[in-house]
N, C-alpha and C positions, 0 to 999 in steps of 0.2 A: 799520666800522672802530670804533664805539663799543664794539660786539660782542667784538671781540678786546681792546680796554683792559680791559672789564669782566672777562674771562677771566684775561687777567695780574693784574689787581690779585687776583681771588679766589686765585690760585694763590700769590702771594708773601703774603697773608693767610696761608693755609696753611700756606707754609713757617714763619712768625713764629709761628704758635700751635705748629707741631710743634716749632722750636726753644725755643720757653717750655716744653713740655712735656719733654722732652729734659734743660735746664737742672732742672726743677722734678723729676727722677727722684730718687728716695728711695735711699740704700745698699742698702736691704733688696732692692729692684726691681734696680738694677747688678748686684750680686751675681747674684740670681736669672737676669737677662739672660746672663751670662755663662757661669754653670754650664748653664743649657740650650742655650745654643750647643757648648759641649764638648759633653755630652751627645747632642746631635742628631749631631755631626759621630762620635763614637765607633759611634753604632748604624745608621749610615748603611752598607749594602752595599755601596753603589758605590764608597766609600772604602775604603782599604786602605793600609796599609804605610805607606811614603813618602808618600804622597797626604794621609792620615790625618793623620800626623805635622805634616807642612807647615800644614794647615788649623787646627787646634790651637795651632799655635806661630804663627801671625798672631792670634788670639785673645789671646795672652797677651802678644803684641808691644803690642798697643793697650790693654792693660786694667792696666799696671804703670807706677808713678814711676819708671822706672830710673834716671835720674840724684839724685834723692831714697835711693834705696836705696844707691848706690853712695857716695854720700858717707855715708850713713849709717853702713855697714860699713866705713868707713874711719876714723871717731871723727876726730881731731884732727889725723890724718896728714893728711887731704885737703886741708887751709886751708894745708900747706906745699908741696901741688904747683904747678907752675905750669900755666898753662890746657892746653896743649898734653897733660901727663901726665893732669889730669883728663879730659880729654875721651876721650883711651887708654883711662884705667881706664873711664869708662865704659861705653865701647862694649864693652870684653870683659866685664865684669863681667855687660851686658845678656845677650849672647849666651849666655853661661855659664849665665845664670838661666834663659833662657829654653827652652835645651837641656834641662837639668836638670828644669823643672819640665813641660816636654813629655812626657818619660819618666813623670815621676810620674802626670800624669794619664791616659796611655796605660795605665800599667800598676794604675791604683786607681781609677778612676772611669768604671764601664760603666754598669750599671743599677741602680745603688743607689737606694734612696728616700733625699731629701734633706731633712731637717727644719730650719726657720726658726724661730730663738725671740726674745724682746726683743732690740734692739740696742739702742746705745748712739750719739749726737752731738750734740757738744759744739765749737763754735768750729771749724768747718770742716774737723774731722775726725769719721771715723764706725770703728765695730767693728760685724761682721755677725754674730753667733754661729750656727752652725748645727751638725747632728749628720747625720753621713752612718752611714745604719741598713743593716747587711748582715745576712746569712741569721745568723752567731755573735756578730757585733760591733755595736756602735755607735762610732764616733769624733768625737770633738769638733772641729771645727774651724772658726775665727775668722778672718774676714778686715780687715784694718785699712785704712783708707784717708782722702785727703782732697781735698777739692775745690780744685779746677783750676780755669781759665779756661774750660777744655772740657768740665767736668764733673768725675765720681769718679775717682780713679785707685787702684790699690791700691798698697802699699807693703811691706806685711807679711802674711803667712799663718802663725797658730799652728796647728799639729796635736798634737791630743792633748797641750796644754798646752806645747807646742816652738814657738817661735818661729825662724822659716827664716832673718830677718834676724839674729836675735843669732846665730844658729851661724854665719854667715858673720861676724859683728862678731868672734867667740872664734878661730876659726880662722885669720884675718887678720892678728889681733894678735898670736898665737904667732908666724908665721911673720916677720913684719916685727920682733918683738921678738927672737929668734934669729937673722934674718939681715939682711934690708932689704927695703924698700918695691920695690926693683926685682927684688928673690929673686921675691916674689911675682907680682908683674906679669908675668915671665917663663913662672914655672910656669902660671899661668892661661893664657897664650898657647899653650902647650904642650899643654895640654888643649883648649884652642880649635882647634888643628890638627887632633887627634887626630878630634875630632869632625865636621870638616867633608868 
C-alpha cells in the first residue's frame, strides 16, 4: 500500500513539474514546437492528401486565438453584435482561417530551413521573428502571440511584412462599409460551404 501511494505521489509530482515547464515555455519554444509538428506532418510519408491536411489543421486549431482574431478583424462592429452573432462570426471566421492557413502551410512549408532571431516579449504578449530560407529566397515570418491561462496562443502572422490579421480587417471593413455585416457573414458562410 505504501509503495502504491509513493508511486501515485511521484506521478502527481511529475505532472506538476511538467505543467510548470509547459507554463514556463517561452514564445520561441512555442513557435518552434508548432513548426516542428507541421514539418513532421509534411514529411511523414504515411500521411498524404486529406489525412495530411487534417493533421495540420489540428495543429492550427489548437495554436491560434480565434475569438481574439475574429473580434480584432471586425473592430468596433464586433461590439455592436449580439452574443449569437458574435459566436456565429467567431465559428465561421475560425473555420475559414484554419482552411486557408492549412492550404498555405501545405503549399509553402516543406523542408525549408527556419532561422530564429531575437524576439520581443512584454506585458503578456510576444513577437517571435523567424526567416524561412529557401534555395532562391529568404522570407521573414513573424509570429505574434499572447499569454492565456493555458499558455501562449497566436493571434497574427506577418509574412514578408504583411499582417494576415490586417488583411482581414481591410477586406471586412470594405464589405461592411459598402454592404453590411450580414452580407459579409453570408459571403463567409458561402465560402465555408464551398470548402466542406
